[in-house]
N, CA and C atoms as an extended XYZ file, in Angstrom:
237
Properties=species:S:1:pos:R:3:atomname:S:1:resname:S:1:resid:I:1 pbc="F F F"
N       -92.291      189.250     -101.051 N   MET     1
C       -91.910      189.883      -99.973 CA  MET     1
C       -92.714      189.018      -98.551 C   MET     1
N       -91.581      189.193      -97.926 N   LYS     2
C       -91.942      188.462      -96.403 CA  LYS     2
C       -92.534      189.811      -95.554 C   LYS     2
N       -93.177      189.225      -94.288 N   THR     3
C       -93.695      190.138      -93.603 CA  THR     3
C       -93.917      189.353      -92.462 C   THR     3
N       -94.204      189.946      -91.311 N   THR     4
C       -94.995      189.135      -89.948 CA  THR     4
C       -96.278      189.718      -90.065 C   THR     4
N       -97.272      188.758      -89.439 N   VAL     5
C       -98.220      189.563      -89.259 CA  VAL     5
C       -99.055      188.722      -87.853 C   VAL     5
N       -99.448      189.185      -87.105 N   ASP     6
C      -100.083      188.666      -85.803 CA  ASP     6
C      -101.537      188.367      -86.150 C   ASP     6
N      -101.864      187.130      -86.220 N   ILE     7
C      -103.307      186.621      -86.069 CA  ILE     7
C      -103.567      185.984      -85.021 C   ILE     7
N      -104.930      185.786      -84.812 N   ALA     8
C      -105.574      185.237      -83.899 CA  ALA     8
C      -104.924      183.767      -84.068 C   ALA     8
N      -104.865      183.009      -82.775 N   ASP     9
C      -104.543      181.727      -83.012 CA  ASP     9
C      -105.478      180.568      -83.582 C   ASP     9
N      -107.056      180.771      -83.148 N   ALA    10
C      -107.830      180.030      -83.891 CA  ALA    10
C      -108.339      180.488      -85.351 C   ALA    10
N      -108.042      181.560      -85.742 N   LEU    11
C      -108.044      182.075      -87.103 CA  LEU    11
C      -106.771      181.578      -87.968 C   LEU    11
N      -105.897      181.351      -87.352 N   LEU    12
C      -104.795      180.983      -88.010 CA  LEU    12
C      -104.850      179.418      -88.200 C   LEU    12
N      -105.359      178.791      -87.445 N   ALA    13
C      -105.691      177.062      -87.176 CA  ALA    13
C      -106.835      177.016      -88.246 C   ALA    13
N      -107.807      178.083      -88.335 N   ARG    14
C      -108.679      177.581      -89.309 CA  ARG    14
C      -108.245      177.733      -90.802 C   ARG    14
N      -107.256      178.765      -90.879 N   ALA    15
C      -106.712      179.059      -92.239 CA  ALA    15
C      -105.615      177.740      -92.785 C   ALA    15
N      -104.860      177.424      -91.713 N   LYS    16
C      -104.377      176.300      -92.111 CA  LYS    16
C      -104.547      175.052      -92.491 C   LYS    16
N      -106.127      174.977      -91.950 N   ARG    17
C      -106.813      173.707      -92.177 CA  ARG    17
C      -107.343      173.725      -93.853 C   ARG    17
N      -107.943      175.041      -93.820 N   GLN    18
C      -108.557      175.420      -95.413 CA  GLN    18
C      -107.350      175.105      -96.353 C   GLN    18
N      -106.412      175.860      -95.834 N   ALA    19
C      -105.188      175.577      -96.738 CA  ALA    19
C      -104.714      174.299      -97.168 C   ALA    19
N      -104.703      173.291      -96.134 N   LYS    20
C      -104.480      171.680      -96.549 CA  LYS    20
C      -105.434      171.409      -97.058 C   LYS    20
N      -106.578      171.511      -96.825 N   GLN    21
C      -108.074      170.830      -97.443 CA  GLN    21
C      -107.837      171.263      -99.115 C   GLN    21
N      -107.611      172.376      -99.307 N   SER    22
C      -107.709      172.899     -100.479 CA  SER    22
C      -106.208      172.752     -101.746 C   SER    22
N      -105.433      172.258     -100.592 N   GLY    23
C      -104.086      171.830     -101.387 CA  GLY    23
C      -103.537      173.117     -102.055 C   GLY    23
N      -103.746      173.948     -101.213 N   ARG    24
C      -102.813      175.402     -101.153 CA  ARG    24
C      -101.936      175.966     -100.353 C   ARG    24
N      -101.002      176.469     -100.598 N   PRO    25
C       -99.821      177.013      -99.186 CA  PRO    25
C      -100.965      178.125      -98.621 C   PRO    25
N      -100.521      178.366      -97.506 N   LEU    26
C      -101.157      179.500      -96.687 CA  LEU    26
C      -101.139      180.755      -97.364 C   LEU    26
N       -99.839      180.973      -97.915 N   ARG    27
C       -99.597      182.197      -98.646 CA  ARG    27
C      -100.700      182.547      -99.422 C   ARG    27
N      -100.999      181.801     -100.291 N   ALA    28
C      -102.178      181.947     -101.378 CA  ALA    28
C      -103.526      182.412     -100.586 C   ALA    28
N      -103.771      181.486      -99.583 N   LEU    29
C      -104.948      181.786      -98.716 CA  LEU    29
C      -105.292      183.609      -98.344 C   LEU    29
N      -104.161      183.901      -97.752 N   VAL    30
C      -103.642      184.983      -97.174 CA  VAL    30
C      -103.703      186.021      -98.306 C   VAL    30
N      -103.119      185.944      -99.422 N   GLU    31
C      -103.301      186.820     -100.457 CA  GLU    31
C      -104.618      187.092     -100.724 C   GLU    31
N      -105.132      185.726     -101.389 N   GLU    32
C      -106.412      185.772     -101.736 CA  GLU    32
C      -107.355      186.726     -100.788 C   GLU    32
N      -107.489      186.217      -99.704 N   GLY    33
C      -108.316      187.310      -98.633 CA  GLY    33
C      -108.035      189.066      -98.937 C   GLY    33
N      -106.749      188.913      -98.899 N   LEU    34
C      -106.384      190.529      -98.858 CA  LEU    34
C      -106.989      191.282     -100.496 C   LEU    34
N      -106.756      190.246     -101.382 N   ARG    35
C      -107.472      190.867     -102.537 CA  ARG    35
C      -108.913      190.957     -102.683 C   ARG    35
N      -109.311      190.177     -102.149 N   ARG    36
C      -110.902      190.397     -101.879 CA  ARG    36
C      -111.451      191.589     -101.025 C   ARG    36
N      -110.593      191.977      -99.866 N   VAL    37
C      -110.791      192.756      -99.047 CA  VAL    37
C      -110.672      194.477     -100.046 C   VAL    37
N      -109.452      194.339     -100.565 N   LEU    38
C      -108.908      195.300     -101.383 CA  LEU    38
C      -110.082      195.501     -102.105 C   LEU    38
N      -110.236      194.828     -103.085 N   GLU    39
C      -111.501      195.137     -104.400 CA  GLU    39
C      -112.917      195.491     -103.763 C   GLU    39
N      -113.084      194.841     -102.686 N   ASP    40
C      -114.570      195.649     -102.097 CA  ASP    40
C      -114.308      196.579     -101.433 C   ASP    40
N      -113.283      197.356     -101.185 N   THR    41
C      -112.943      198.664     -100.592 CA  THR    41
C      -113.095      199.706     -101.693 C   THR    41
N      -113.912      200.703     -101.851 N   PRO    42
C      -113.909      201.776     -102.977 CA  PRO    42
C      -112.658      202.213     -102.698 C   PRO    42
N      -112.041      202.673     -103.901 N   VAL    43
C      -110.841      203.711     -103.819 CA  VAL    43
C      -111.353      205.145     -103.710 C   VAL    43
N      -110.704      205.677     -102.691 N   ARG    44
C      -110.975      206.969     -102.369 CA  ARG    44
C      -109.795      207.931     -103.252 C   ARG    44
N      -110.642      208.939     -104.044 N   SER    45
C      -110.022      209.931     -104.899 CA  SER    45
C      -109.082      211.004     -104.007 C   SER    45
N      -108.019      211.204     -104.693 N   GLY    46
C      -107.255      212.400     -103.856 CA  GLY    46
C      -108.275      213.690     -103.580 C   GLY    46
N      -107.705      214.489     -102.937 N   TYR    47
C      -108.573      215.735     -102.307 CA  TYR    47
C      -108.213      216.779     -103.442 C   TYR    47
N      -109.119      217.359     -104.102 N   GLU    48
C      -109.183      218.296     -104.627 CA  GLU    48
C      -109.463      219.640     -104.304 C   GLU    48
N      -108.762      220.596     -104.591 N   LEU    49
C      -109.130      222.060     -104.213 CA  LEU    49
C      -109.993      222.433     -104.560 C   LEU    49
N      -110.982      223.235     -104.123 N   PRO    50
C      -112.176      223.997     -104.732 CA  PRO    50
C      -111.312      225.178     -105.364 C   PRO    50
N      -111.982      225.425     -106.779 N   ASP    51
C      -111.825      226.754     -107.489 CA  ASP    51
C      -112.297      228.062     -106.665 C   ASP    51
N      -111.430      228.652     -106.264 N   ARG    52
C      -111.807      230.038     -105.247 CA  ARG    52
C      -111.308      231.308     -106.020 C   ARG    52
N      -111.082      230.874     -107.475 N   SER    53
C      -110.654      232.097     -108.363 CA  SER    53
C      -111.811      233.409     -108.220 C   SER    53
N      -111.419      234.903     -108.506 N   VAL    54
C      -112.000      235.759     -108.430 CA  VAL    54
C      -111.406      236.435     -109.589 C   VAL    54
N      -112.620      237.318     -110.289 N   GLY    55
C      -112.194      237.963     -111.432 CA  GLY    55
C      -112.131      237.414     -112.582 C   GLY    55
N      -111.643      237.912     -113.500 N   ASN    56
C      -112.123      237.262     -115.272 CA  ASN    56
C      -110.577      236.640     -115.462 C   ASN    56
N      -110.858      235.141     -115.667 N   PRO    57
C      -109.421      234.715     -115.910 CA  PRO    57
C      -108.962      234.769     -117.357 C   PRO    57
N      -109.911      235.484     -118.043 N   GLU    58
C      -109.388      235.849     -119.477 CA  GLU    58
C      -108.779      237.032     -119.617 C   GLU    58
N      -108.980      237.803     -118.267 N   GLY    59
C      -108.692      239.520     -118.676 CA  GLY    59
C      -107.366      239.817     -117.790 C   GLY    59
N      -106.989      241.042     -117.820 N   PRO    60
C      -105.292      241.102     -117.506 CA  PRO    60
C      -105.289      240.939     -116.039 C   PRO    60
N      -103.703      240.535     -115.778 N   ASN    61
C      -103.535      240.179     -114.333 CA  ASN    61
C      -103.484      241.532     -113.604 C   ASN    61
N      -104.228      241.931     -112.868 N   PRO    62
C      -104.217      243.208     -111.869 CA  PRO    62
C      -103.104      243.364     -111.038 C   PRO    62
N      -102.269      242.455     -110.595 N   LEU    63
C      -101.282      242.362     -110.026 CA  LEU    63
C       -99.830      242.586     -110.855 C   LEU    63
N       -99.948      242.151     -112.223 N   ALA    64
C       -98.737      242.242     -112.997 CA  ALA    64
C       -98.143      243.525     -112.878 C   ALA    64
N       -98.616      244.636     -112.868 N   ALA    65
C       -98.268      245.865     -113.169 CA  ALA    65
C       -97.585      246.455     -111.722 C   ALA    65
N       -97.837      245.749     -110.811 N   MET    66
C       -97.736      246.315     -109.459 CA  MET    66
C       -96.164      245.927     -108.693 C   MET    66
N       -95.617      246.892     -108.127 N   SER    67
C       -94.298      246.784     -107.858 CA  SER    67
C       -94.180      245.779     -106.717 C   SER    67
N       -93.135      245.271     -106.246 N   TRP    68
C       -92.867      244.600     -105.002 CA  TRP    68
C       -93.557      245.164     -103.704 C   TRP    68
N       -93.007      246.289     -103.636 N   GLN    69
C       -93.664      246.794     -102.760 CA  GLN    69
C       -95.167      247.299     -102.283 C   GLN    69
N       -95.475      247.487     -103.829 N   ASP    70
C       -97.394      247.603     -103.728 CA  ASP    70
C       -97.729      246.388     -103.368 C   ASP    70
N       -97.382      245.045     -104.052 N   LEU    71
C       -97.827      243.924     -103.780 CA  LEU    71
C       -97.717      243.783     -102.301 C   LEU    71
N       -96.553      244.040     -101.899 N   ARG    72
C       -96.541      243.586     -100.235 CA  ARG    72
C       -97.307      244.537      -99.342 C   ARG    72
N       -97.844      245.717      -99.816 N   ASP    73
C       -98.698      246.860      -99.107 CA  ASP    73
C      -100.204      246.149      -99.457 C   ASP    73
N      -100.514      245.475     -100.653 N   GLU    74
C      -101.863      244.936     -100.633 CA  GLU    74
C      -101.636      243.984      -99.747 C   GLU    74
N      -100.761      242.888      -99.644 N   ILE    75
C      -100.855      241.582      -98.967 CA  ILE    75
C      -101.361      241.879      -97.567 C   ILE    75
N      -100.131      243.034      -97.065 N   TYR    76
C      -100.510      242.973      -95.493 CA  TYR    76
C      -101.328      244.563      -95.195 C   TYR    76
N      -101.872      245.009      -95.950 N   GLY    77
C      -103.133      245.995      -95.657 CA  GLY    77
C      -102.363      247.119      -94.981 C   GLY    77
N      -100.756      247.489      -95.477 N   GLY    78
C      -100.626      248.484      -94.632 CA  GLY    78
C       -99.682      248.496      -93.209 C   GLY    78
N       -99.897      246.920      -92.813 N   ARG    79
C       -99.306      246.422      -91.542 CA  ARG    79
C       -97.817      246.654      -91.479 C   ARG    79
């Protein structure tokens, strides 16, 4: 994939010299540098919601027997 990257002139000149000395294309140097940085960076796991359950998860659902109106009243507290 092609992309454009803004690199400081002095850094680019050093990278081009290094690429020429090593006989590798500049692209290979850039890819290697990115791989090294990404390997050294710890991968953050996704956010996991804490369990805020109440009651007995094995027991009956106390809301199952309620009508929609009863549920609404429970949620809104009679407002």
